[in-house]
TORKEDREN-899967 format. One record per residue (C-alpha): residue in three letters; chain; x, y, z. Coordinates in Angstrom, 3 decimals. Each point is the difference from the previous one (the first is absolute). Layout:
N
node rest = ALA; kette = A; east = X; north = Y; up = Z
...
***
This chain:
269
node rest = MET; kette = A; east = -0.040; north = 6.725; up = -17.175
node rest = TYR; kette = A; east = 3.530; north = -0.136; up = 2.112
node rest = ASP; kette = A; east = 2.506; north = -2.797; up = 0.430
node rest = ILE; kette = A; east = -0.364; north = 0.158; up = 3.549
node rest = SER; kette = A; east = -2.362; north = 1.755; up = 2.646
node rest = LEU; kette = A; east = 1.660; north = 0.753; up = 3.451
node rest = THR; kette = A; east = -3.094; north = -0.358; up = 2.304
node rest = MET; kette = A; east = -0.395; north = 0.653; up = 3.538
node rest = PRO; kette = A; east = -2.131; north = 1.108; up = 3.044
node rest = ALA; kette = A; east = 1.849; north = 3.191; up = 0.972
node rest = ILE; kette = A; east = 0.318; north = 2.696; up = 2.725
node rest = ARG; kette = A; east = 3.309; north = 1.214; up = 0.252
node rest = THR; kette = A; east = -0.463; north = 3.218; up = -2.294
node rest = ASN; kette = A; east = 3.567; north = 1.162; up = 0.939
node rest = ASN; kette = A; east = 1.318; north = -2.808; up = -1.723
node rest = TRP; kette = A; east = -1.769; north = 0.029; up = -3.198
node rest = GLU; kette = A; east = 1.811; north = 2.123; up = -2.127
node rest = ALA; kette = A; east = 3.222; north = -1.748; up = 0.981
node rest = PHE; kette = A; east = -1.691; north = -3.367; up = -0.869
node rest = TYR; kette = A; east = -1.045; north = 1.070; up = -3.227
node rest = GLU; kette = A; east = 3.245; north = 1.533; up = -1.073
node rest = SER; kette = A; east = 1.936; north = -3.244; up = 0.893
node rest = ALA; kette = A; east = -2.702; north = -2.195; up = -2.250
node rest = LYS; kette = A; east = 0.972; north = 2.599; up = -2.943
node rest = GLN; kette = A; east = 3.745; north = -0.674; up = 0.818
node rest = SER; kette = A; east = -0.517; north = -3.906; up = 0.053
node rest = CYS; kette = A; east = -2.427; north = -0.424; up = -2.848
node rest = SER; kette = A; east = 1.520; north = 1.861; up = -2.780
node rest = ASN; kette = A; east = -0.382; north = -2.547; up = -2.748
node rest = HIS; kette = A; east = -3.773; north = -0.823; up = 0.595
node rest = SER; kette = A; east = -3.277; north = 1.933; up = 0.482
node rest = PHE; kette = A; east = -1.281; north = 0.002; up = 3.906
node rest = GLU; kette = A; east = -2.885; north = 1.607; up = 1.719
node rest = LEU; kette = A; east = -0.412; north = 0.748; up = 3.858
node rest = VAL; kette = A; east = -3.475; north = -0.778; up = 1.619
node rest = LEU; kette = A; east = -0.372; north = 1.197; up = 3.611
node rest = VAL; kette = A; east = -3.091; north = -0.493; up = 1.992
node rest = SER; kette = A; east = 0.233; north = 2.208; up = 2.889
node rest = PRO; kette = A; east = -2.087; north = 2.031; up = 2.669
node rest = PHE; kette = A; east = 1.951; north = 2.965; up = -1.128
node rest = GLU; kette = A; east = 0.217; north = 2.302; up = -2.547
node rest = LEU; kette = A; east = 2.711; north = -0.034; up = -2.847
node rest = PRO; kette = A; east = 2.712; north = 2.689; up = 0.519
node rest = ASN; kette = A; east = 0.043; north = 2.822; up = -2.433
node rest = SER; kette = A; east = 3.326; north = -0.959; up = -1.209
node rest = LEU; kette = A; east = -1.456; north = -3.394; up = -1.350
node rest = LYS; kette = A; east = -3.330; north = 1.145; up = -1.571
node rest = SER; kette = A; east = 1.114; north = 0.638; up = -3.550
node rest = ILE; kette = A; east = 1.709; north = -3.232; up = -0.329
node rest = ASN; kette = A; east = -1.954; north = -2.209; up = -2.538
node rest = ASN; kette = A; east = 1.108; north = -3.457; up = 1.129
node rest = ILE; kette = A; east = -1.239; north = 0.646; up = 3.524
node rest = THR; kette = A; east = -3.552; north = -1.020; up = 1.151
node rest = HIS; kette = A; east = -1.152; north = 0.802; up = 3.387
node rest = ILE; kette = A; east = -3.122; north = -1.261; up = 1.604
node rest = LEU; kette = A; east = -1.250; north = 1.518; up = 3.403
node rest = ASP; kette = A; east = -1.088; north = -2.821; up = 2.312
node rest = LYS; kette = A; east = 0.063; north = -0.363; up = 3.854
node rest = GLY; kette = A; east = -0.671; north = -3.973; up = 0.061
node rest = ASN; kette = A; east = 2.275; north = -2.465; up = 1.252
node rest = PRO; kette = A; east = 3.525; north = -0.589; up = -1.613
node rest = SER; kette = A; east = -1.309; north = -3.218; up = -1.510
node rest = ARG; kette = A; east = -3.097; north = 1.616; up = -1.463
node rest = CYS; kette = A; east = 2.496; north = 2.659; up = -1.607
node rest = THR; kette = A; east = 2.126; north = -2.489; up = -1.359
node rest = GLN; kette = A; east = -2.742; north = -1.631; up = -1.800
node rest = ILE; kette = A; east = -1.480; north = 3.374; up = -1.156
node rest = ALA; kette = A; east = 3.649; north = 0.871; up = -1.496
node rest = ASN; kette = A; east = 0.301; north = -3.387; up = -2.052
node rest = ILE; kette = A; east = -3.303; north = 0.174; up = -1.083
node rest = ALA; kette = A; east = 0.428; north = 3.534; up = -1.551
node rest = ALA; kette = A; east = 3.568; north = -0.860; up = -1.241
node rest = LYS; kette = A; east = 0.454; north = 0.188; up = -3.560
node rest = GLY; kette = A; east = 3.221; north = -1.904; up = -0.384
node rest = LYS; kette = A; east = 0.988; north = -3.271; up = -1.734
node rest = LEU; kette = A; east = 1.430; north = -0.833; up = 3.433
node rest = ILE; kette = A; east = -0.313; north = 1.506; up = 3.695
node rest = TYR; kette = A; east = 2.473; north = 0.267; up = 2.428
node rest = ASN; kette = A; east = -1.255; north = 0.111; up = 3.629
node rest = CYS; kette = A; east = 1.927; north = 2.849; up = 1.709
node rest = VAL; kette = A; east = 0.455; north = 2.027; up = 3.273
node rest = ASP; kette = A; east = 0.242; north = 3.610; up = 0.044
node rest = ASP; kette = A; east = 2.801; north = 0.038; up = 2.522
node rest = GLY; kette = A; east = 2.490; north = -1.342; up = -2.538
node rest = LEU; kette = A; east = 2.339; north = 1.230; up = -2.751
node rest = PHE; kette = A; east = 0.805; north = -2.250; up = -3.164
node rest = PHE; kette = A; east = 3.597; north = -1.314; up = -0.838
node rest = ASN; kette = A; east = 1.277; north = 1.194; up = -3.142
node rest = SER; kette = A; east = -1.394; north = -2.135; up = -3.075
node rest = ALA; kette = A; east = -2.038; north = -2.300; up = 2.392
node rest = LEU; kette = A; east = -3.454; north = 0.715; up = -1.916
node rest = ASP; kette = A; east = 1.796; north = -0.455; up = -3.510
node rest = TRP; kette = A; east = 1.390; north = -3.261; up = 1.139
node rest = VAL; kette = A; east = -3.582; north = -1.426; up = 1.483
node rest = VAL; kette = A; east = -1.713; north = 1.031; up = -3.605
node rest = ASP; kette = A; east = 2.844; north = -1.400; up = -1.858
node rest = GLU; kette = A; east = 0.075; north = -3.244; up = 1.976
node rest = PHE; kette = A; east = -4.101; north = -0.582; up = 0.014
node rest = ASN; kette = A; east = 0.466; north = -0.368; up = -4.067
node rest = HIS; kette = A; east = 2.148; north = -3.458; up = 0.901
node rest = LEU; kette = A; east = -3.136; north = -1.282; up = 2.149
node rest = HIS; kette = A; east = -2.735; north = -1.791; up = -1.587
node rest = ASN; kette = A; east = -2.354; north = -1.218; up = 2.657
node rest = ASP; kette = A; east = -2.725; north = 2.816; up = 0.514
node rest = LEU; kette = A; east = 0.331; north = -1.183; up = 3.659
node rest = ASP; kette = A; east = 3.603; north = 0.552; up = 0.654
node rest = VAL; kette = A; east = 1.031; north = 2.876; up = 2.368
node rest = ILE; kette = A; east = 3.287; north = 1.764; up = 0.458
node rest = ASN; kette = A; east = 0.906; north = 0.885; up = 3.592
node rest = MET; kette = A; east = 1.628; north = 3.415; up = -0.061
node rest = ARG; kette = A; east = 2.255; north = -0.221; up = 3.041
node rest = TYR; kette = A; east = 0.436; north = 2.784; up = 2.068
node rest = ARG; kette = A; east = 1.818; north = 1.673; up = 2.890
node rest = GLU; kette = A; east = -1.757; north = 1.416; up = 3.220
node rest = SER; kette = A; east = 1.427; north = 1.612; up = 2.778
node rest = SER; kette = A; east = -0.214; north = 3.429; up = 1.886
node rest = ASP; kette = A; east = 2.799; north = 1.708; up = -1.802
node rest = ARG; kette = A; east = 0.073; north = -1.922; up = -3.530
node rest = LYS; kette = A; east = 3.587; north = -1.201; up = 0.824
node rest = CYS; kette = A; east = -0.647; north = -3.562; up = 0.726
node rest = GLY; kette = A; east = 1.413; north = -2.738; up = -2.425
node rest = GLU; kette = A; east = -1.913; north = -2.651; up = -1.966
node rest = PHE; kette = A; east = -2.271; north = -2.441; up = 1.795
node rest = PRO; kette = A; east = 1.358; north = -3.421; up = -0.580
node rest = LEU; kette = A; east = -1.799; north = -2.024; up = -3.052
node rest = THR; kette = A; east = -1.321; north = -2.331; up = 2.683
node rest = TYR; kette = A; east = -2.283; north = 2.773; up = 1.236
node rest = TRP; kette = A; east = -2.080; north = -0.007; up = -2.776
node rest = ASN; kette = A; east = -0.534; north = -3.877; up = 0.936
node rest = THR; kette = A; east = -3.528; north = -0.824; up = 2.089
node rest = SER; kette = A; east = 2.127; north = -2.292; up = 2.306
node rest = TYR; kette = A; east = 2.194; north = 2.727; up = 1.092
node rest = HIS; kette = A; east = -2.687; north = 1.582; up = 1.857
node rest = SER; kette = A; east = -1.515; north = -1.482; up = 3.277
node rest = SER; kette = A; east = -3.419; north = 1.534; up = -0.598
node rest = LEU; kette = A; east = -0.412; north = -1.384; up = -3.452
node rest = ARG; kette = A; east = 0.292; north = -3.684; up = 1.007
node rest = LEU; kette = A; east = -3.347; north = -1.034; up = -0.066
node rest = PRO; kette = A; east = -1.745; north = -3.138; up = -1.397
node rest = GLY; kette = A; east = -1.339; north = 1.814; up = -3.023
node rest = ILE; kette = A; east = 3.484; north = 1.585; up = -0.990
node rest = ASN; kette = A; east = 2.305; north = -2.060; up = -1.952
node rest = PRO; kette = A; east = 3.454; north = 0.449; up = 1.238
node rest = SER; kette = A; east = 1.459; north = 0.160; up = -3.599
node rest = TRP; kette = A; east = -2.132; north = 2.799; up = -0.881
node rest = LYS; kette = A; east = 1.537; north = 3.743; up = -0.066
node rest = LEU; kette = A; east = -1.213; north = 3.040; up = 1.075
node rest = SER; kette = A; east = -0.328; north = 3.419; up = -2.149
node rest = LEU; kette = A; east = -1.412; north = 3.023; up = 1.692
node rest = HIS; kette = A; east = 1.380; north = 2.303; up = -2.670
node rest = PHE; kette = A; east = -1.430; north = -2.225; up = -2.825
node rest = VAL; kette = A; east = 0.120; north = 0.799; up = -3.644
node rest = MET; kette = A; east = -2.393; north = -1.977; up = -2.207
node rest = LYS; kette = A; east = -2.581; north = 0.414; up = -2.921
node rest = ARG; kette = A; east = -2.810; north = 1.965; up = 0.936
node rest = HIS; kette = A; east = -2.418; north = -2.055; up = -1.664
node rest = THR; kette = A; east = 1.074; north = -3.180; up = 1.998
node rest = TYR; kette = A; east = -0.465; north = 2.273; up = 3.122
node rest = LEU; kette = A; east = -3.870; north = 0.897; up = -0.995
node rest = SER; kette = A; east = -0.383; north = -3.243; up = -0.938
node rest = LEU; kette = A; east = 0.421; north = -1.382; up = 3.218
node rest = GLY; kette = A; east = -1.600; north = 2.570; up = 1.631
node rest = GLY; kette = A; east = 2.782; north = 1.650; up = 1.862
node rest = ILE; kette = A; east = 0.476; north = 0.248; up = 3.698
node rest = ASP; kette = A; east = -2.160; north = -0.772; up = 2.576
node rest = CYS; kette = A; east = -0.947; north = 3.377; up = 1.355
node rest = ASN; kette = A; east = -1.476; north = -1.788; up = 3.165
node rest = PHE; kette = A; east = 3.562; north = 0.530; up = 1.100
node rest = GLU; kette = A; east = 0.038; north = 3.530; up = 1.173
node rest = TYR; kette = A; east = 3.974; north = 0.404; up = -1.009
node rest = SER; kette = A; east = 1.196; north = -1.357; up = -3.244
node rest = ASN; kette = A; east = 2.759; north = -2.328; up = 0.960
node rest = HIS; kette = A; east = -2.155; north = -3.044; up = 1.026
node rest = GLY; kette = A; east = -2.108; north = 0.637; up = -2.824
node rest = ILE; kette = A; east = 2.968; north = -0.064; up = -2.404
node rest = HIS; kette = A; east = 1.584; north = -3.092; up = 1.710
node rest = ASP; kette = A; east = -3.330; north = -2.000; up = -0.545
node rest = LEU; kette = A; east = -0.166; north = 1.441; up = -3.836
node rest = MET; kette = A; east = 3.422; north = -1.508; up = -0.481
node rest = PHE; kette = A; east = -0.873; north = -3.241; up = 1.546
node rest = ARG; kette = A; east = -2.681; north = -0.235; up = -2.223
node rest = ILE; kette = A; east = 1.924; north = 0.382; up = -2.902
node rest = GLN; kette = A; east = 2.647; north = -2.363; up = 0.664
node rest = ALA; kette = A; east = -2.915; north = -2.485; up = 1.139
node rest = ALA; kette = A; east = -1.378; north = 0.624; up = -3.707
node rest = GLY; kette = A; east = 2.968; north = -0.737; up = -1.380
node rest = GLY; kette = A; east = 2.092; north = 3.448; up = -0.194
node rest = THR; kette = A; east = 3.723; north = 0.251; up = 0.886
node rest = ILE; kette = A; east = 1.407; north = 3.153; up = 1.972
node rest = PHE; kette = A; east = 3.517; north = 0.842; up = -1.390
node rest = ASN; kette = A; east = 2.114; north = 1.975; up = 2.449
node rest = SER; kette = A; east = 1.299; north = 3.251; up = -2.168
node rest = LEU; kette = A; east = 3.808; north = 0.138; up = -0.797
node rest = VAL; kette = A; east = -0.152; north = 3.489; up = 0.922
node rest = GLU; kette = A; east = -1.577; north = 1.890; up = 3.217
node rest = GLY; kette = A; east = -2.825; north = 2.169; up = -0.829
node rest = LEU; kette = A; east = -0.665; north = 2.696; up = 2.882
node rest = ASN; kette = A; east = 2.102; north = 0.984; up = 2.877
node rest = CYS; kette = A; east = -2.898; north = 0.782; up = 2.838
node rest = THR; kette = A; east = -0.021; north = 1.478; up = 3.383
node rest = HIS; kette = A; east = -1.649; north = -1.466; up = 2.696
node rest = PHE; kette = A; east = -2.034; north = 0.917; up = 3.351
node rest = PRO; kette = A; east = -0.341; north = -2.718; up = 2.355
node rest = GLY; kette = A; east = -2.752; north = -0.448; up = 2.494
node rest = GLN; kette = A; east = -1.794; north = 2.973; up = 0.925
node rest = VAL; kette = A; east = 2.585; north = 2.436; up = -1.322
node rest = ALA; kette = A; east = -0.960; north = 3.032; up = -2.103
node rest = ASP; kette = A; east = -2.906; north = -1.091; up = -2.419
node rest = HIS; kette = A; east = 0.265; north = -3.671; up = 0.642
node rest = GLY; kette = A; east = -2.053; north = -0.701; up = 2.878
node rest = PRO; kette = A; east = -3.370; north = -0.541; up = -2.057
node rest = ILE; kette = A; east = 1.705; north = -2.265; up = -2.069
node rest = ASN; kette = A; east = 1.759; north = -1.998; up = 2.737
node rest = ASP; kette = A; east = -3.240; north = -0.502; up = 1.670
node rest = ALA; kette = A; east = -1.811; north = -1.231; up = -2.958
node rest = GLN; kette = A; east = 2.392; north = -2.473; up = -0.723
node rest = LEU; kette = A; east = 0.474; north = -1.557; up = 3.547
node rest = TYR; kette = A; east = -3.816; north = 0.338; up = 1.244
node rest = HIS; kette = A; east = -1.977; north = -0.313; up = -3.199
node rest = ASP; kette = A; east = 1.800; north = -1.645; up = -3.125
node rest = GLU; kette = A; east = 2.386; north = -2.641; up = 1.901
node rest = PRO; kette = A; east = -2.870; north = -1.783; up = 1.545
node rest = ILE; kette = A; east = -2.036; north = 0.156; up = -3.037
node rest = PHE; kette = A; east = 2.922; north = -1.345; up = -1.990
node rest = ASN; kette = A; east = 1.025; north = -2.649; up = 2.387
node rest = SER; kette = A; east = -3.578; north = -1.278; up = -0.113
node rest = ILE; kette = A; east = -0.028; north = -0.201; up = -3.610
node rest = TYR; kette = A; east = 3.368; north = -1.631; up = -0.197
node rest = SER; kette = A; east = -0.581; north = -2.853; up = 2.591
node rest = ASN; kette = A; east = -1.777; north = -1.695; up = -3.002
node rest = PRO; kette = A; east = 2.574; north = -1.924; up = -2.083
node rest = GLN; kette = A; east = -2.151; north = 0.905; up = -3.038
node rest = ALA; kette = A; east = -0.688; north = 3.631; up = 0.682
node rest = ALA; kette = A; east = 2.098; north = 1.426; up = -3.136
node rest = TYR; kette = A; east = -1.481; north = -2.773; up = -2.477
node rest = LYS; kette = A; east = -3.617; north = 1.076; up = 1.316
node rest = ARG; kette = A; east = 0.580; north = 3.598; up = -0.067
node rest = LYS; kette = A; east = 1.035; north = 0.133; up = -3.871
node rest = TYR; kette = A; east = -2.562; north = 2.888; up = -1.012
node rest = LEU; kette = A; east = -1.273; north = 2.749; up = 2.204
node rest = ASP; kette = A; east = -2.668; north = 2.446; up = -0.913
node rest = LEU; kette = A; east = 2.058; north = 3.215; up = -1.594
node rest = ASP; kette = A; east = -2.315; north = 2.459; up = 1.740
node rest = ASN; kette = A; east = 0.396; north = -1.438; up = 3.402
node rest = TRP; kette = A; east = 1.375; north = 3.401; up = 1.039
node rest = MET; kette = A; east = -3.343; north = 1.399; up = -0.504
node rest = MET; kette = A; east = -0.927; north = -1.845; up = 3.075
node rest = GLN; kette = A; east = 2.458; north = 1.778; up = 2.098
node rest = PRO; kette = A; east = -1.022; north = 3.504; up = 1.865
node rest = GLN; kette = A; east = 0.757; north = 3.115; up = -2.100
node rest = VAL; kette = A; east = 1.915; north = 1.370; up = 3.063
node rest = TRP; kette = A; east = 2.587; north = -1.970; up = 1.953
node rest = GLU; kette = A; east = -0.709; north = 0.589; up = 3.573
node rest = ARG; kette = A; east = 3.058; north = -1.370; up = 1.332
node rest = ARG; kette = A; east = 1.922; north = 2.992; up = -1.514
node rest = PHE; kette = A; east = -2.695; north = 2.574; up = -0.596
node rest = TYR; kette = A; east = -1.815; north = -0.126; up = 3.122
node rest = ARG; kette = A; east = 0.687; north = 3.694; up = 0.017
node rest = GLU; kette = A; east = 0.070; north = 2.970; up = -2.654
node rest = ILE; kette = A; east = 3.159; north = -0.427; up = -1.528
node rest = THR; kette = A; east = 0.734; north = 2.098; up = -3.669
node rest = LYS; kette = A; east = 3.819; north = -0.152; up = -0.212
node rest = TYR; kette = A; east = 2.641; north = -2.552; up = 0.636
node rest = GLU; kette = A; east = 1.585; north = 2.216; up = 2.555
node rest = ASP; kette = A; east = -2.876; north = -0.482; up = 2.268
node rest = LEU; kette = A; east = 0.853; north = -3.720; up = 0.290
node rest = ILE; kette = A; east = 3.562; north = 0.708; up = 1.051
node rest = ASN; kette = A; east = -0.943; north = 3.016; up = 2.209
node rest = GLY; kette = A; east = -3.107; north = -1.835; up = 1.574
***
């Protein structure tokens, strides 16, 4: 068992080695593993590393997120993205910090940065409040609740709640839903004192982002808005079927409508 599992759906093979190296620098006092669920093969440079688990899957990102967290062997799971690099000591900090939390439902929101060139500053603390975002001002969302897309939580808690709802193709709305279910059940989300990942970002249809953009806007958001139009939504949805990922197609047609064998195919069309 590891102290923490870094889990993610992953397509950007060109960044995996740098991601892993930044994790090593950030987690020098504790044990960690990296769990990648991806449609692409693991690069040769990473195949001999014992604390990397690689699972081939072409399903939607939510399905891959669920698969990764079920496969994880750490006491804690950290939901990550593969276009990020860790800030020094962030992983050591969050493992140590979790030793001070006693409610199994508690979550640490690992704050992150996100921009095209990794040169942006910190988001304001209010960014992590639901009330900051107009799209989250819905009857079923308490304005005092917090967000945590890059969450760190106990793995057994994630499993006991059924993880995320893989009916959402991309993971963002499913993670929002999980965090609201946790807070409705009595858990607390704590903002990290340090930042975790410094990420890049492709907006709209740029580069590899088109399928994610479309999935969120045209599929996931209407479902999410329908669910959270009910003021009791989070209280009624505390537990999901952990195996709900199996109900999703094995191939995410929104991205894999043609033969794609490597990440560069996504960029070059």
